BAFIRO-903876 format. One line per field, with one value per residue (C-alpha): x, y, z; residue number from 1; residue in three letters. Coordinates in steps of 0.02 Angstrom, whole numbers, plus 32768, in hexadecimal, padded with zeros to 4 digits. Layout:
REM residues N
east: (X,...)
north: (Y,...)
up: (Z,...)
i: (NUM,...)
aa: (ALA,...)
END
This chain:
REM residues 165
east: (935E,92BC,9213,923A,92B8,927C,91E6,9254,92B5,9217,91AC,9261,9256,91A0,91D0,9266,91F0,917B,91E6,9285,92E5,9309,935B,93A5,93AF,9408,934C,93C7,9388,92D9,9259,91C0,9162,91E8,91CC,9111,9119,91A3,9119,9094,910D,914C,90A1,9075,9102,90AF,913A,915E,91EE,91EF,928A,92CE,9360,9405,9433,9380,93A0,9428,93F2,9347,93B4,941C,9388,932F,93ED,9411,94D0,9524,9522,957C,95C1,9528,94C1,9529,94C7,93FE,93B2,9314,92ED,928A,9227,9179,912A,916A,91BF,9275,92A9,9207,9241,92DB,9298,9228,92C3,932C,92A8,92A2,9360,9345,92B7,9309,93AB,939A,937C,9430,940A,948C,9469,941A,93E9,93A1,936A,93BD,946A,94AF,94C1,9512,94C5,9504,94C5,9433,9422,9448,93B0,9331,9392,9334,92A2,9209,91E5,9174,91D2,9263,91CE,91A8,9261,9279,91D9,920B,92B3,926F,91E0,9263,92C9,9268,9218,92CC,92E2,923A,926B,9325,92CA,9265,92CE,9333,928B,927B,9316,932F,9285,9277,920C,916C,9167,9102,906B)
north: (15A2,160D,160B,16B4,16AB,15DF,162A,16D0,1634,15D2,1648,1667,15C4,15D0,1651,15E4,1556,15BD,15AE,1550,15E8,167D,1732,177E,1831,18EE,1959,19DD,1A7B,1A39,1A9F,1A5F,1AA8,1A46,1987,19AC,19CB,1944,18CE,1900,18F7,184D,1811,180D,1779,1731,175B,178D,1801,17EB,1846,17C0,17A2,1768,16EF,16C0,1699,162F,15C6,15A8,158A,1513,14B1,14B4,1481,1520,1539,15AC,166A,16B1,171A,176C,1795,1825,18C6,18C8,184E,182B,1790,1783,16D8,1682,1663,1610,1676,16B7,16EB,1767,179B,17AD,1848,1885,1886,18E1,196C,1996,19C3,19F5,1A73,1A9A,1A76,1A30,1971,1916,184C,17EA,174E,16C3,1622,15C9,1503,14F8,1550,15D9,1674,1723,17BB,17D9,1721,1771,17FE,1795,1733,17D5,17FD,1777,178A,1739,167E,167F,16CD,166D,15D7,1618,1654,1591,1545,15B6,155B,14B1,14B2,152E,1494,1431,14A4,1487,13D6,13A5,1438,13DC,1315,134C,13A0,130D,12A1,1319,12F4,123F,1217,1234,12CC,1274,127B,1312,12DB)
up: (9364,938C,9343,92D7,9289,9252,9212,91B7,9154,9137,90DE,9071,9058,9002,8FAE,8F4E,8F37,8ED3,8E1A,8DE3,8DE2,8E68,8E30,8EB7,8EAF,8F0F,8F40,8FA0,8F18,8EED,8F60,8F9B,8F05,8E98,8EDA,8EC3,8E04,8DF8,8E5E,8DD4,8D41,8D99,8DB1,8CD8,8CF6,8D84,8E00,8E98,8EEB,8FA5,9016,9087,90ED,90CA,914C,912F,9079,9081,9102,909C,9011,9051,9098,8FE6,8F88,8F2D,8EF6,8F4B,8F3A,8FEC,8F81,8F3D,8FFB,9015,903D,9037,8FD8,8F75,8F1B,8E92,8E7B,8E30,8D81,8CE8,8C79,8CD0,8C14,8C48,8CEC,8CC3,8C14,8C9E,8D19,8CA2,8C6E,8D0C,8D1D,8C7E,8CB1,8D69,8D83,8E20,8E23,8E1A,8DF3,8E4F,8E2A,8DF6,8E1C,8D76,8D87,8DF8,8DB0,8DCA,8D56,8D5F,8D38,8CA5,8C67,8C84,8C28,8BB0,8BC4,8BCE,8B08,8ADF,8A63,8AA8,8AD7,8A11,89CD,89DC,89AA,8928,88E3,890F,88AF,8834,8810,881C,8797,8712,8735,870C,866E,8645,8644,85C9,8555,8546,8540,84C3,8468,8455,842C,83B2,8358,8387,8314,823C,81F6,81C4,8109,80B9,808C)
i: (1,2,3,4,5,6,7,8,9,10,11,12,13,14,15,16,17,18,19,20,21,22,23,24,25,26,27,28,29,30,31,32,33,34,35,36,37,38,39,40,41,42,43,44,45,46,47,48,49,50,51,52,53,54,55,56,57,58,59,60,61,62,63,64,65,66,67,68,69,70,71,72,73,74,75,76,77,78,79,80,81,82,83,84,85,86,87,88,89,90,91,92,93,94,95,96,97,98,99,100,101,102,103,104,105,106,107,108,109,110,111,112,113,114,115,116,117,118,119,120,121,122,123,124,125,126,127,128,129,130,131,132,133,134,135,136,137,138,139,140,141,142,143,144,145,146,147,148,149,150,151,152,153,154,155,156,157,158,159,160,161,162,163,164,165)
aa: (MET,ARG,ALA,GLU,LYS,GLN,TYR,LEU,ILE,SER,GLU,VAL,GLU,THR,HIS,LEU,LYS,LYS,SER,ASP,TYR,VAL,ILE,LEU,ALA,ASN,PHE,SER,LYS,VAL,THR,VAL,GLU,ASP,THR,ALA,GLU,LEU,ARG,LYS,ARG,LEU,ALA,VAL,GLU,LYS,ALA,GLU,PHE,HIS,VAL,VAL,LYS,ASN,SER,SER,LEU,ARG,VAL,ALA,ALA,LYS,ALA,LEU,GLY,LEU,PRO,GLU,PHE,GLU,SER,ALA,LEU,SER,GLY,PRO,THR,ALA,VAL,ILE,VAL,GLY,GLY,LYS,ASN,SER,ALA,GLY,VAL,ALA,LYS,VAL,LEU,LYS,LYS,PHE,PHE,ASP,ASP,LYS,GLN,LYS,LEU,GLU,ILE,LYS,VAL,GLY,VAL,MET,ASP,ARG,LYS,LEU,ILE,SER,ALA,ALA,ASP,LEU,ALA,LYS,ILE,ALA,ALA,LEU,PRO,PRO,PHE,GLU,SER,LEU,ARG,SER,GLN,PHE,LEU,GLY,LEU,LEU,THR,SER,ASN,ALA,ALA,ALA,PHE,VAL,ARG,VAL,LEU,ASP,ALA,LYS,VAL,LYS,LYS,GLU,GLN,PRO,ALA,ALA,PRO,ALA,ALA)
END
């Protein structure tokens, strides 16, 4: 393999190793200004947007053991990687698409599982993680409080009333 080709493949491998998710997008309608804006939005989530060659991506993904996404490798491809918050990145991409109507999500890989563009849109529609956490904690505390009230009522029912003095 030529040195230039090996360099491109190793560069793509480096990008793919940056996170446990990869989102592939078609950027054919995106201008240079749009790309700069998208990169700025993604930087908030510590994510990166890289244009890659399909052949280099194919070889690098196979070398890293990622699932087969050959059908998504048609036309120009960009990879979005980096950061810990894949849902936040999906939200940024959805918002960018809604604003510009230019970027098309092809497919994603999360935890080495293939995720469709429709599933990524559902992930983007979820509330923020902190909101989900507070909702979950609210459920736990409300159920615990209800359980304590039931126990308290049972104890009061079983204990005879104290005689009045």
